[in-house]
mmCIF file of the N, C-alpha and C atoms, coordinates in Angstrom:
data_MODEL
# 
_entry.id   MODEL 
# 
loop_
_atom_site.group_PDB 
_atom_site.id 
_atom_site.type_symbol 
_atom_site.label_atom_id 
_atom_site.label_alt_id 
_atom_site.label_comp_id 
_atom_site.label_asym_id 
_atom_site.label_entity_id 
_atom_site.label_seq_id 
_atom_site.pdbx_PDB_ins_code 
_atom_site.Cartn_x 
_atom_site.Cartn_y 
_atom_site.Cartn_z 
_atom_site.occupancy 
_atom_site.B_iso_or_equiv 
_atom_site.pdbx_formal_charge 
_atom_site.auth_seq_id 
_atom_site.auth_comp_id 
_atom_site.auth_asym_id 
_atom_site.auth_atom_id 
_atom_site.pdbx_PDB_model_num 
ATOM 1   N N  . MET A 1 1  ? 13.964 -27.690 -4.971  1.00 0.00 ? 1  MET A N  1 
ATOM 2   C CA . MET A 1 1  ? 14.370 -26.696 -5.764  1.00 0.00 ? 1  MET A CA 1 
ATOM 3   C C  . MET A 1 1  ? 13.119 -25.471 -5.382  1.00 0.00 ? 1  MET A C  1 
ATOM 4   N N  . GLY A 1 2  ? 11.898 -25.779 -5.766  1.00 0.00 ? 2  GLY A N  1 
ATOM 5   C CA . GLY A 1 2  ? 10.434 -25.274 -5.737  1.00 0.00 ? 2  GLY A CA 1 
ATOM 6   C C  . GLY A 1 2  ? 10.858 -23.718 -6.299  1.00 0.00 ? 2  GLY A C  1 
ATOM 7   N N  . GLY A 1 3  ? 9.682  -23.006 -5.911  1.00 0.00 ? 3  GLY A N  1 
ATOM 8   C CA . GLY A 1 3  ? 9.882  -21.462 -5.886  1.00 0.00 ? 3  GLY A CA 1 
ATOM 9   C C  . GLY A 1 3  ? 10.797 -20.816 -5.105  1.00 0.00 ? 3  GLY A C  1 
ATOM 10  N N  . GLU A 1 4  ? 12.098 -21.139 -4.788  1.00 0.00 ? 4  GLU A N  1 
ATOM 11  C CA . GLU A 1 4  ? 12.516 -20.589 -4.036  1.00 0.00 ? 4  GLU A CA 1 
ATOM 12  C C  . GLU A 1 4  ? 13.812 -19.682 -4.879  1.00 0.00 ? 4  GLU A C  1 
ATOM 13  N N  . SER A 1 5  ? 13.149 -18.526 -5.222  1.00 0.00 ? 5  SER A N  1 
ATOM 14  C CA . SER A 1 5  ? 14.183 -17.468 -6.028  1.00 0.00 ? 5  SER A CA 1 
ATOM 15  C C  . SER A 1 5  ? 14.747 -16.795 -5.391  1.00 0.00 ? 5  SER A C  1 
ATOM 16  N N  . GLY A 1 6  ? 14.751 -16.453 -3.879  1.00 0.00 ? 6  GLY A N  1 
ATOM 17  C CA . GLY A 1 6  ? 15.614 -16.095 -3.178  1.00 0.00 ? 6  GLY A CA 1 
ATOM 18  C C  . GLY A 1 6  ? 17.041 -16.319 -3.379  1.00 0.00 ? 6  GLY A C  1 
ATOM 19  N N  . VAL A 1 7  ? 16.938 -17.665 -3.979  1.00 0.00 ? 7  VAL A N  1 
ATOM 20  C CA . VAL A 1 7  ? 18.681 -17.988 -3.619  1.00 0.00 ? 7  VAL A CA 1 
ATOM 21  C C  . VAL A 1 7  ? 19.189 -16.978 -4.986  1.00 0.00 ? 7  VAL A C  1 
ATOM 22  N N  . TRP A 1 8  ? 18.629 -16.461 -6.270  1.00 0.00 ? 8  TRP A N  1 
ATOM 23  C CA . TRP A 1 8  ? 18.607 -16.196 -7.335  1.00 0.00 ? 8  TRP A CA 1 
ATOM 24  C C  . TRP A 1 8  ? 18.923 -14.456 -7.126  1.00 0.00 ? 8  TRP A C  1 
ATOM 25  N N  . LYS A 1 9  ? 18.260 -13.950 -6.079  1.00 0.00 ? 9  LYS A N  1 
ATOM 26  C CA . LYS A 1 9  ? 18.156 -12.571 -6.082  1.00 0.00 ? 9  LYS A CA 1 
ATOM 27  C C  . LYS A 1 9  ? 19.666 -11.683 -6.893  1.00 0.00 ? 9  LYS A C  1 
ATOM 28  N N  . ASP A 1 10 ? 20.763 -12.154 -6.517  1.00 0.00 ? 10 ASP A N  1 
ATOM 29  C CA . ASP A 1 10 ? 22.081 -11.698 -6.976  1.00 0.00 ? 10 ASP A CA 1 
ATOM 30  C C  . ASP A 1 10 ? 22.304 -11.911 -8.066  1.00 0.00 ? 10 ASP A C  1 
ATOM 31  N N  . ARG A 1 11 ? 21.327 -12.794 -9.240  1.00 0.00 ? 11 ARG A N  1 
ATOM 32  C CA . ARG A 1 11 ? 21.788 -12.997 -10.317 1.00 0.00 ? 11 ARG A CA 1 
ATOM 33  C C  . ARG A 1 11 ? 20.975 -12.059 -11.541 1.00 0.00 ? 11 ARG A C  1 
ATOM 34  N N  . ALA A 1 12 ? 20.324 -11.193 -10.839 1.00 0.00 ? 12 ALA A N  1 
ATOM 35  C CA . ALA A 1 12 ? 19.264 -10.302 -11.729 1.00 0.00 ? 12 ALA A CA 1 
ATOM 36  C C  . ALA A 1 12 ? 19.675 -10.233 -12.863 1.00 0.00 ? 12 ALA A C  1 
ATOM 37  N N  . GLU A 1 13 ? 20.664 -9.636  -13.290 1.00 0.00 ? 13 GLU A N  1 
ATOM 38  C CA . GLU A 1 13 ? 21.357 -9.349  -14.406 1.00 0.00 ? 13 GLU A CA 1 
ATOM 39  C C  . GLU A 1 13 ? 21.212 -10.690 -15.171 1.00 0.00 ? 13 GLU A C  1 
ATOM 40  N N  . ASP A 1 14 ? 21.732 -11.597 -14.781 1.00 0.00 ? 14 ASP A N  1 
ATOM 41  C CA . ASP A 1 14 ? 21.796 -12.966 -15.510 1.00 0.00 ? 14 ASP A CA 1 
ATOM 42  C C  . ASP A 1 14 ? 20.547 -12.989 -15.645 1.00 0.00 ? 14 ASP A C  1 
ATOM 43  N N  . ILE A 1 15 ? 19.482 -13.258 -14.847 1.00 0.00 ? 15 ILE A N  1 
ATOM 44  C CA . ILE A 1 15 ? 17.717 -13.525 -15.597 1.00 0.00 ? 15 ILE A CA 1 
ATOM 45  C C  . ILE A 1 15 ? 17.629 -12.764 -16.680 1.00 0.00 ? 15 ILE A C  1 
ATOM 46  N N  . TYR A 1 16 ? 17.668 -11.560 -16.944 1.00 0.00 ? 16 TYR A N  1 
ATOM 47  C CA . TYR A 1 16 ? 17.731 -10.683 -17.664 1.00 0.00 ? 16 TYR A CA 1 
ATOM 48  C C  . TYR A 1 16 ? 18.570 -11.146 -19.237 1.00 0.00 ? 16 TYR A C  1 
ATOM 49  N N  . ARG A 1 17 ? 19.581 -11.477 -18.994 1.00 0.00 ? 17 ARG A N  1 
ATOM 50  C CA . ARG A 1 17 ? 20.142 -11.890 -20.106 1.00 0.00 ? 17 ARG A CA 1 
ATOM 51  C C  . ARG A 1 17 ? 19.939 -13.103 -20.751 1.00 0.00 ? 17 ARG A C  1 
ATOM 52  N N  . ILE A 1 18 ? 19.329 -14.156 -19.771 1.00 0.00 ? 18 ILE A N  1 
ATOM 53  C CA . ILE A 1 18 ? 18.653 -15.659 -20.212 1.00 0.00 ? 18 ILE A CA 1 
ATOM 54  C C  . ILE A 1 18 ? 17.328 -15.040 -20.729 1.00 0.00 ? 18 ILE A C  1 
ATOM 55  N N  . VAL A 1 19 ? 16.753 -14.123 -20.514 1.00 0.00 ? 19 VAL A N  1 
ATOM 56  C CA . VAL A 1 19 ? 15.050 -14.344 -20.966 1.00 0.00 ? 19 VAL A CA 1 
ATOM 57  C C  . VAL A 1 19 ? 15.526 -13.305 -22.148 1.00 0.00 ? 19 VAL A C  1 
ATOM 58  N N  . SER A 1 20 ? 16.280 -12.277 -22.200 1.00 0.00 ? 20 SER A N  1 
ATOM 59  C CA . SER A 1 20 ? 16.539 -12.134 -23.385 1.00 0.00 ? 20 SER A CA 1 
ATOM 60  C C  . SER A 1 20 ? 17.017 -12.691 -24.916 1.00 0.00 ? 20 SER A C  1 
ATOM 61  N N  . ASN A 1 21 ? 18.175 -13.370 -24.414 1.00 0.00 ? 21 ASN A N  1 
ATOM 62  C CA . ASN A 1 21 ? 18.558 -14.835 -25.179 1.00 0.00 ? 21 ASN A CA 1 
ATOM 63  C C  . ASN A 1 21 ? 17.877 -15.260 -25.745 1.00 0.00 ? 21 ASN A C  1 
ATOM 64  N N  . PHE A 1 22 ? 16.813 -15.932 -25.082 1.00 0.00 ? 22 PHE A N  1 
ATOM 65  C CA . PHE A 1 22 ? 15.530 -17.198 -25.265 1.00 0.00 ? 22 PHE A CA 1 
ATOM 66  C C  . PHE A 1 22 ? 14.473 -16.535 -26.214 1.00 0.00 ? 22 PHE A C  1 
ATOM 67  N N  . THR A 1 23 ? 14.034 -15.330 -25.928 1.00 0.00 ? 23 THR A N  1 
ATOM 68  C CA . THR A 1 23 ? 13.039 -14.635 -26.342 1.00 0.00 ? 23 THR A CA 1 
ATOM 69  C C  . THR A 1 23 ? 13.629 -14.024 -27.998 1.00 0.00 ? 23 THR A C  1 
ATOM 70  N N  . ASN A 1 24 ? 15.133 -13.829 -28.025 1.00 0.00 ? 24 ASN A N  1 
ATOM 71  C CA . ASN A 1 24 ? 15.010 -12.996 -29.034 1.00 0.00 ? 24 ASN A CA 1 
ATOM 72  C C  . ASN A 1 24 ? 14.700 -11.405 -29.034 1.00 0.00 ? 24 ASN A C  1 
ATOM 73  N N  . ILE A 1 25 ? 14.708 -11.239 -27.620 1.00 0.00 ? 25 ILE A N  1 
ATOM 74  C CA . ILE A 1 25 ? 14.581 -9.549  -27.507 1.00 0.00 ? 25 ILE A CA 1 
ATOM 75  C C  . ILE A 1 25 ? 15.799 -9.235  -26.939 1.00 0.00 ? 25 ILE A C  1 
ATOM 76  N N  . PRO A 1 26 ? 16.117 -7.791  -27.400 1.00 0.00 ? 26 PRO A N  1 
ATOM 77  C CA . PRO A 1 26 ? 17.562 -7.117  -27.309 1.00 0.00 ? 26 PRO A CA 1 
ATOM 78  C C  . PRO A 1 26 ? 17.289 -6.670  -24.943 1.00 0.00 ? 26 PRO A C  1 
ATOM 79  N N  . ILE A 1 27 ? 18.889 -7.156  -25.144 1.00 0.00 ? 27 ILE A N  1 
ATOM 80  C CA . ILE A 1 27 ? 18.210 -6.947  -23.278 1.00 0.00 ? 27 ILE A CA 1 
ATOM 81  C C  . ILE A 1 27 ? 18.212 -5.606  -23.028 1.00 0.00 ? 27 ILE A C  1 
ATOM 82  N N  . THR A 1 28 ? 18.669 -4.685  -24.086 1.00 0.00 ? 28 THR A N  1 
ATOM 83  C CA . THR A 1 28 ? 18.200 -3.091  -24.193 1.00 0.00 ? 28 THR A CA 1 
ATOM 84  C C  . THR A 1 28 ? 16.896 -2.543  -24.084 1.00 0.00 ? 28 THR A C  1 
ATOM 85  N N  . GLU A 1 29 ? 16.205 -4.035  -24.555 1.00 0.00 ? 29 GLU A N  1 
ATOM 86  C CA . GLU A 1 29 ? 14.788 -3.563  -24.668 1.00 0.00 ? 29 GLU A CA 1 
ATOM 87  C C  . GLU A 1 29 ? 13.736 -4.134  -23.303 1.00 0.00 ? 29 GLU A C  1 
ATOM 88  N N  . MET A 1 30 ? 14.308 -5.077  -22.708 1.00 0.00 ? 30 MET A N  1 
ATOM 89  C CA . MET A 1 30 ? 13.808 -5.704  -21.548 1.00 0.00 ? 30 MET A CA 1 
ATOM 90  C C  . MET A 1 30 ? 13.545 -4.496  -20.309 1.00 0.00 ? 30 MET A C  1 
ATOM 91  N N  . THR A 1 31 ? 12.247 -4.499  -19.887 1.00 0.00 ? 31 THR A N  1 
ATOM 92  C CA . THR A 1 31 ? 11.963 -3.491  -18.802 1.00 0.00 ? 31 THR A CA 1 
ATOM 93  C C  . THR A 1 31 ? 11.685 -4.464  -17.431 1.00 0.00 ? 31 THR A C  1 
ATOM 94  N N  . TYR A 1 32 ? 11.683 -5.851  -17.574 1.00 0.00 ? 32 TYR A N  1 
ATOM 95  C CA . TYR A 1 32 ? 11.342 -6.600  -16.472 1.00 0.00 ? 32 TYR A CA 1 
ATOM 96  C C  . TYR A 1 32 ? 11.549 -7.894  -16.386 1.00 0.00 ? 32 TYR A C  1 
ATOM 97  N N  . ALA A 1 33 ? 12.278 -8.582  -15.729 1.00 0.00 ? 33 ALA A N  1 
ATOM 98  C CA . ALA A 1 33 ? 12.164 -9.884  -15.596 1.00 0.00 ? 33 ALA A CA 1 
ATOM 99  C C  . ALA A 1 33 ? 12.391 -10.659 -13.882 1.00 0.00 ? 33 ALA A C  1 
ATOM 100 N N  . GLU A 1 34 ? 11.405 -11.574 -13.791 1.00 0.00 ? 34 GLU A N  1 
ATOM 101 C CA . GLU A 1 34 ? 11.484 -11.857 -12.198 1.00 0.00 ? 34 GLU A CA 1 
ATOM 102 C C  . GLU A 1 34 ? 11.384 -13.613 -12.303 1.00 0.00 ? 34 GLU A C  1 
ATOM 103 N N  . LEU A 1 35 ? 12.398 -14.182 -12.017 1.00 0.00 ? 35 LEU A N  1 
ATOM 104 C CA . LEU A 1 35 ? 12.410 -15.731 -11.825 1.00 0.00 ? 35 LEU A CA 1 
ATOM 105 C C  . LEU A 1 35 ? 11.222 -16.258 -10.917 1.00 0.00 ? 35 LEU A C  1 
ATOM 106 N N  . LEU A 1 36 ? 10.669 -16.924 -11.473 1.00 0.00 ? 36 LEU A N  1 
ATOM 107 C CA . LEU A 1 36 ? 9.123  -17.211 -10.896 1.00 0.00 ? 36 LEU A CA 1 
ATOM 108 C C  . LEU A 1 36 ? 9.396  -18.537 -10.174 1.00 0.00 ? 36 LEU A C  1 
ATOM 109 N N  . TRP A 1 37 ? 9.968  -19.498 -10.581 1.00 0.00 ? 37 TRP A N  1 
ATOM 110 C CA . TRP A 1 37 ? 9.645  -21.111 -10.211 1.00 0.00 ? 37 TRP A CA 1 
ATOM 111 C C  . TRP A 1 37 ? 10.946 -21.966 -11.140 1.00 0.00 ? 37 TRP A C  1 
ATOM 112 N N  . VAL A 1 38 ? 11.837 -22.335 -10.184 1.00 0.00 ? 38 VAL A N  1 
ATOM 113 C CA . VAL A 1 38 ? 13.030 -23.323 -10.694 1.00 0.00 ? 38 VAL A CA 1 
ATOM 114 C C  . VAL A 1 38 ? 12.579 -25.197 -10.133 1.00 0.00 ? 38 VAL A C  1 
ATOM 115 N N  . ASP A 1 39 ? 12.906 -25.802 -11.377 1.00 0.00 ? 39 ASP A N  1 
ATOM 116 C CA . ASP A 1 39 ? 12.434 -27.151 -10.916 1.00 0.00 ? 39 ASP A CA 1 
ATOM 117 C C  . ASP A 1 39 ? 13.968 -27.810 -11.585 1.00 0.00 ? 39 ASP A C  1 
ATOM 118 N N  . CYS A 1 40 ? 13.710 -28.920 -11.350 1.00 0.00 ? 40 CYS A N  1 
ATOM 119 C CA . CYS A 1 40 ? 14.808 -30.012 -12.043 1.00 0.00 ? 40 CYS A CA 1 
ATOM 120 C C  . CYS A 1 40 ? 15.292 -30.076 -13.475 1.00 0.00 ? 40 CYS A C  1 
ATOM 121 N N  . LEU A 1 41 ? 14.048 -29.413 -14.421 1.00 0.00 ? 41 LEU A N  1 
ATOM 122 C CA . LEU A 1 41 ? 14.010 -29.052 -15.643 1.00 0.00 ? 41 LEU A CA 1 
ATOM 123 C C  . LEU A 1 41 ? 14.551 -27.955 -16.139 1.00 0.00 ? 41 LEU A C  1 
ATOM 124 N N  . GLY A 1 42 ? 13.933 -27.095 -15.426 1.00 0.00 ? 42 GLY A N  1 
ATOM 125 C CA . GLY A 1 42 ? 14.370 -25.500 -16.099 1.00 0.00 ? 42 GLY A CA 1 
ATOM 126 C C  . GLY A 1 42 ? 13.645 -24.265 -15.083 1.00 0.00 ? 42 GLY A C  1 
ATOM 127 N N  . MET A 1 43 ? 13.372 -23.528 -15.473 1.00 0.00 ? 43 MET A N  1 
ATOM 128 C CA . MET A 1 43 ? 12.680 -22.027 -14.907 1.00 0.00 ? 43 MET A CA 1 
ATOM 129 C C  . MET A 1 43 ? 11.455 -21.649 -15.565 1.00 0.00 ? 43 MET A C  1 
ATOM 130 N N  . TYR A 1 44 ? 10.813 -20.929 -14.859 1.00 0.00 ? 44 TYR A N  1 
ATOM 131 C CA . TYR A 1 44 ? 10.021 -19.840 -15.838 1.00 0.00 ? 44 TYR A CA 1 
ATOM 132 C C  . TYR A 1 44 ? 10.301 -18.617 -14.882 1.00 0.00 ? 44 TYR A C  1 
ATOM 133 N N  . ILE A 1 45 ? 10.642 -17.593 -16.150 1.00 0.00 ? 45 ILE A N  1 
ATOM 134 C CA . ILE A 1 45 ? 10.514 -16.225 -15.624 1.00 0.00 ? 45 ILE A CA 1 
ATOM 135 C C  . ILE A 1 45 ? 9.338  -15.379 -16.300 1.00 0.00 ? 45 ILE A C  1 
ATOM 136 N N  . ARG A 1 46 ? 9.101  -14.212 -15.615 1.00 0.00 ? 46 ARG A N  1 
ATOM 137 C CA . ARG A 1 46 ? 8.054  -13.265 -15.861 1.00 0.00 ? 46 ARG A CA 1 
ATOM 138 C C  . ARG A 1 46 ? 8.238  -12.213 -16.664 1.00 0.00 ? 46 ARG A C  1 
ATOM 139 N N  . SER A 1 47 ? 8.595  -11.757 -17.972 1.00 0.00 ? 47 SER A N  1 
ATOM 140 C CA . SER A 1 47 ? 9.156  -10.678 -18.277 1.00 0.00 ? 47 SER A CA 1 
ATOM 141 C C  . SER A 1 47 ? 8.437  -9.925  -19.301 1.00 0.00 ? 47 SER A C  1 
ATOM 142 N N  . GLU A 1 48 ? 8.661  -8.446  -19.320 1.00 0.00 ? 48 GLU A N  1 
ATOM 143 C CA . GLU A 1 48 ? 7.988  -7.720  -19.829 1.00 0.00 ? 48 GLU A CA 1 
ATOM 144 C C  . GLU A 1 48 ? 9.386  -6.961  -20.780 1.00 0.00 ? 48 GLU A C  1 
ATOM 145 N N  . ALA A 1 49 ? 9.146  -6.286  -21.708 1.00 0.00 ? 49 ALA A N  1 
ATOM 146 C CA . ALA A 1 49 ? 9.680  -5.782  -23.070 1.00 0.00 ? 49 ALA A CA 1 
ATOM 147 C C  . ALA A 1 49 ? 9.272  -4.536  -23.510 1.00 0.00 ? 49 ALA A C  1 
ATOM 148 N N  . LEU A 1 50 ? 9.754  -3.607  -23.964 1.00 0.00 ? 50 LEU A N  1 
ATOM 149 C CA . LEU A 1 50 ? 9.223  -2.486  -24.473 1.00 0.00 ? 50 LEU A CA 1 
ATOM 150 C C  . LEU A 1 50 ? 7.839  -2.888  -25.593 1.00 0.00 ? 50 LEU A C  1 
ATOM 151 N N  . GLY A 1 51 ? 6.892  -2.255  -25.413 1.00 0.00 ? 51 GLY A N  1 
ATOM 152 C CA . GLY A 1 51 ? 5.988  -2.686  -26.848 1.00 0.00 ? 51 GLY A CA 1 
ATOM 153 C C  . GLY A 1 51 ? 5.452  -3.894  -26.827 1.00 0.00 ? 51 GLY A C  1 
ATOM 154 N N  . ARG A 1 52 ? 5.488  -4.643  -26.009 1.00 0.00 ? 52 ARG A N  1 
ATOM 155 C CA . ARG A 1 52 ? 5.400  -5.926  -25.714 1.00 0.00 ? 52 ARG A CA 1 
ATOM 156 C C  . ARG A 1 52 ? 4.456  -6.265  -24.219 1.00 0.00 ? 52 ARG A C  1 
ATOM 157 N N  . GLU A 1 53 ? 3.579  -7.487  -24.499 1.00 0.00 ? 53 GLU A N  1 
ATOM 158 C CA . GLU A 1 53 ? 2.763  -7.692  -23.638 1.00 0.00 ? 53 GLU A CA 1 
ATOM 159 C C  . GLU A 1 53 ? 3.529  -8.476  -22.263 1.00 0.00 ? 53 GLU A C  1 
ATOM 160 N N  . PRO A 1 54 ? 3.342  -8.414  -21.046 1.00 0.00 ? 54 PRO A N  1 
ATOM 161 C CA . PRO A 1 54 ? 4.041  -9.390  -20.120 1.00 0.00 ? 54 PRO A CA 1 
ATOM 162 C C  . PRO A 1 54 ? 3.754  -10.593 -20.211 1.00 0.00 ? 54 PRO A C  1 
ATOM 163 N N  . ARG A 1 55 ? 4.823  -11.584 -20.122 1.00 0.00 ? 55 ARG A N  1 
ATOM 164 C CA . ARG A 1 55 ? 4.698  -12.909 -20.433 1.00 0.00 ? 55 ARG A CA 1 
ATOM 165 C C  . ARG A 1 55 ? 5.389  -14.041 -19.785 1.00 0.00 ? 55 ARG A C  1 
ATOM 166 N N  . VAL A 1 56 ? 5.088  -15.161 -19.505 1.00 0.00 ? 56 VAL A N  1 
ATOM 167 C CA . VAL A 1 56 ? 5.939  -15.724 -18.714 1.00 0.00 ? 56 VAL A CA 1 
ATOM 168 C C  . VAL A 1 56 ? 6.293  -16.951 -19.641 1.00 0.00 ? 56 VAL A C  1 
ATOM 169 N N  . VAL A 1 57 ? 7.760  -17.074 -19.448 1.00 0.00 ? 57 VAL A N  1 
ATOM 170 C CA . VAL A 1 57 ? 8.417  -18.156 -20.674 1.00 0.00 ? 57 VAL A CA 1 
ATOM 171 C C  . VAL A 1 57 ? 9.298  -19.298 -19.531 1.00 0.00 ? 57 VAL A C  1 
ATOM 172 N N  . ARG A 1 58 ? 8.987  -20.353 -20.419 1.00 0.00 ? 58 ARG A N  1 
ATOM 173 C CA . ARG A 1 58 ? 9.811  -21.690 -19.450 1.00 0.00 ? 58 ARG A CA 1 
ATOM 174 C C  . ARG A 1 58 ? 11.147 -21.634 -20.371 1.00 0.00 ? 58 ARG A C  1 
ATOM 175 N N  . VAL A 1 59 ? 12.060 -21.208 -19.635 1.00 0.00 ? 59 VAL A N  1 
ATOM 176 C CA . VAL A 1 59 ? 13.535 -21.714 -20.156 1.00 0.00 ? 59 VAL A CA 1 
ATOM 177 C C  . VAL A 1 59 ? 14.038 -22.958 -19.699 1.00 0.00 ? 59 VAL A C  1 
ATOM 178 N N  . PRO A 1 60 ? 14.326 -24.182 -20.316 1.00 0.00 ? 60 PRO A N  1 
ATOM 179 C CA . PRO A 1 60 ? 14.544 -25.357 -19.989 1.00 0.00 ? 60 PRO A CA 1 
ATOM 180 C C  . PRO A 1 60 ? 16.001 -25.354 -19.659 1.00 0.00 ? 60 PRO A C  1 
ATOM 181 N N  . PHE A 1 61 ? 17.192 -25.961 -18.693 1.00 0.00 ? 61 PHE A N  1 
ATOM 182 C CA . PHE A 1 61 ? 17.976 -26.560 -18.714 1.00 0.00 ? 61 PHE A CA 1 
ATOM 183 C C  . PHE A 1 61 ? 18.651 -27.394 -19.578 1.00 0.00 ? 61 PHE A C  1 
ATOM 184 N N  . TYR A 1 62 ? 19.975 -27.543 -19.987 1.00 0.00 ? 62 TYR A N  1 
ATOM 185 C CA . TYR A 1 62 ? 20.472 -28.193 -21.209 1.00 0.00 ? 62 TYR A CA 1 
ATOM 186 C C  . TYR A 1 62 ? 20.500 -29.778 -20.278 1.00 0.00 ? 62 TYR A C  1 
ATOM 187 N N  . ARG A 1 63 ? 20.366 -30.211 -19.392 1.00 0.00 ? 63 ARG A N  1 
ATOM 188 C CA . ARG A 1 63 ? 20.159 -31.125 -18.510 1.00 0.00 ? 63 ARG A CA 1 
ATOM 189 C C  . ARG A 1 63 ? 19.433 -31.282 -17.216 1.00 0.00 ? 63 ARG A C  1 
ATOM 190 N N  . LYS A 1 64 ? 19.066 -32.123 -16.896 1.00 0.00 ? 64 LYS A N  1 
ATOM 191 C CA . LYS A 1 64 ? 18.225 -32.326 -15.555 1.00 0.00 ? 64 LYS A CA 1 
ATOM 192 C C  . LYS A 1 64 ? 19.207 -32.122 -14.567 1.00 0.00 ? 64 LYS A C  1 
ATOM 193 N N  . VAL A 1 65 ? 19.016 -31.364 -13.752 1.00 0.00 ? 65 VAL A N  1 
ATOM 194 C CA . VAL A 1 65 ? 19.858 -30.887 -12.310 1.00 0.00 ? 65 VAL A CA 1 
ATOM 195 C C  . VAL A 1 65 ? 18.901 -31.398 -11.270 1.00 0.00 ? 65 VAL A C  1 
ATOM 196 N N  . MET A 1 66 ? 19.880 -31.462 -9.903  1.00 0.00 ? 66 MET A N  1 
ATOM 197 C CA . MET A 1 66 ? 19.510 -32.072 -8.990  1.00 0.00 ? 66 MET A CA 1 
ATOM 198 C C  . MET A 1 66 ? 19.617 -31.121 -7.789  1.00 0.00 ? 66 MET A C  1 
ATOM 199 N N  . ASP A 1 67 ? 19.973 -30.097 -7.522  1.00 0.00 ? 67 ASP A N  1 
ATOM 200 C CA . ASP A 1 67 ? 20.044 -29.164 -6.600  1.00 0.00 ? 67 ASP A CA 1 
ATOM 201 C C  . ASP A 1 67 ? 20.144 -27.725 -7.057  1.00 0.00 ? 67 ASP A C  1 
ATOM 202 N N  . HIS A 1 68 ? 20.419 -26.947 -6.071  1.00 0.00 ? 68 HIS A N  1 
ATOM 203 C CA . HIS A 1 68 ? 20.390 -25.199 -6.597  1.00 0.00 ? 68 HIS A CA 1 
ATOM 204 C C  . HIS A 1 68 ? 21.670 -24.898 -7.276  1.00 0.00 ? 68 HIS A C  1 
ATOM 205 N N  . ARG A 1 69 ? 22.985 -25.621 -6.654  1.00 0.00 ? 69 ARG A N  1 
ATOM 206 C CA . ARG A 1 69 ? 24.386 -25.627 -7.043  1.00 0.00 ? 69 ARG A CA 1 
ATOM 207 C C  . ARG A 1 69 ? 24.364 -25.772 -8.368  1.00 0.00 ? 69 ARG A C  1 
ATOM 208 N N  . GLU A 1 70 ? 23.615 -27.181 -8.898  1.00 0.00 ? 70 GLU A N  1 
ATOM 209 C CA . GLU A 1 70 ? 23.832 -27.413 -10.516 1.00 0.00 ? 70 GLU A CA 1 
ATOM 210 C C  . GLU A 1 70 ? 22.821 -26.709 -10.884 1.00 0.00 ? 70 GLU A C  1 
ATOM 211 N N  . ALA A 1 71 ? 21.313 -26.098 -10.676 1.00 0.00 ? 71 ALA A N  1 
ATOM 212 C CA . ALA A 1 71 ? 20.848 -25.282 -11.051 1.00 0.00 ? 71 ALA A CA 1 
ATOM 213 C C  . ALA A 1 71 ? 21.277 -23.752 -11.572 1.00 0.00 ? 71 ALA A C  1 
ATOM 214 N N  . ARG A 1 72 ? 22.363 -23.402 -10.806 1.00 0.00 ? 72 ARG A N  1 
ATOM 215 C CA . ARG A 1 72 ? 22.884 -21.886 -11.353 1.00 0.00 ? 72 ARG A CA 1 
ATOM 216 C C  . ARG A 1 72 ? 24.102 -22.652 -12.176 1.00 0.00 ? 72 ARG A C  1 
ATOM 217 N N  . TYR A 1 73 ? 24.719 -23.302 -12.106 1.00 0.00 ? 73 TYR A N  1 
ATOM 218 C CA . TYR A 1 73 ? 25.539 -23.871 -13.256 1.00 0.00 ? 73 TYR A CA 1 
ATOM 219 C C  . TYR A 1 73 ? 24.987 -24.024 -14.242 1.00 0.00 ? 73 TYR A C  1 
ATOM 220 N N  . ALA A 1 74 ? 23.836 -24.283 -14.463 1.00 0.00 ? 74 ALA A N  1 
ATOM 221 C CA . ALA A 1 74 ? 23.278 -24.625 -15.962 1.00 0.00 ? 74 ALA A CA 1 
ATOM 222 C C  . ALA A 1 74 ? 22.666 -23.305 -16.426 1.00 0.00 ? 74 ALA A C  1 
ATOM 223 N N  . MET A 1 75 ? 22.244 -22.616 -15.556 1.00 0.00 ? 75 MET A N  1 
ATOM 224 C CA . MET A 1 75 ? 21.449 -21.622 -15.941 1.00 0.00 ? 75 MET A CA 1 
ATOM 225 C C  . MET A 1 75 ? 22.766 -20.654 -16.509 1.00 0.00 ? 75 MET A C  1 
ATOM 226 N N  . LEU A 1 76 ? 24.059 -20.939 -16.198 1.00 0.00 ? 76 LEU A N  1 
ATOM 227 C CA . LEU A 1 76 ? 25.146 -19.826 -16.742 1.00 0.00 ? 76 LEU A CA 1 
ATOM 228 C C  . LEU A 1 76 ? 25.780 -20.349 -17.523 1.00 0.00 ? 76 LEU A C  1 
ATOM 229 N N  . LYS A 1 77 ? 25.230 -21.684 -18.033 1.00 0.00 ? 77 LYS A N  1 
ATOM 230 C CA . LYS A 1 77 ? 25.775 -22.314 -19.439 1.00 0.00 ? 77 LYS A CA 1 
ATOM 231 C C  . LYS A 1 77 ? 25.112 -21.632 -20.694 1.00 0.00 ? 77 LYS A C  1 
# 
């Protein structure tokens, strides 16, 4: 899976929603979110929000995944 974030480019809104949910920052305050890396246990996302420092968050999947298809499914859960 690695750093192949190109697979996720059509999911930009989902990435914003995930990081917003995970950080408890309203999506309306999110100014930037970029998927950096995906592995079998989760993903790293760089995010920025109004009035906050940029940060990288690790968002875990609810279960271990084996490929991109499973990761996309886990991401949307």
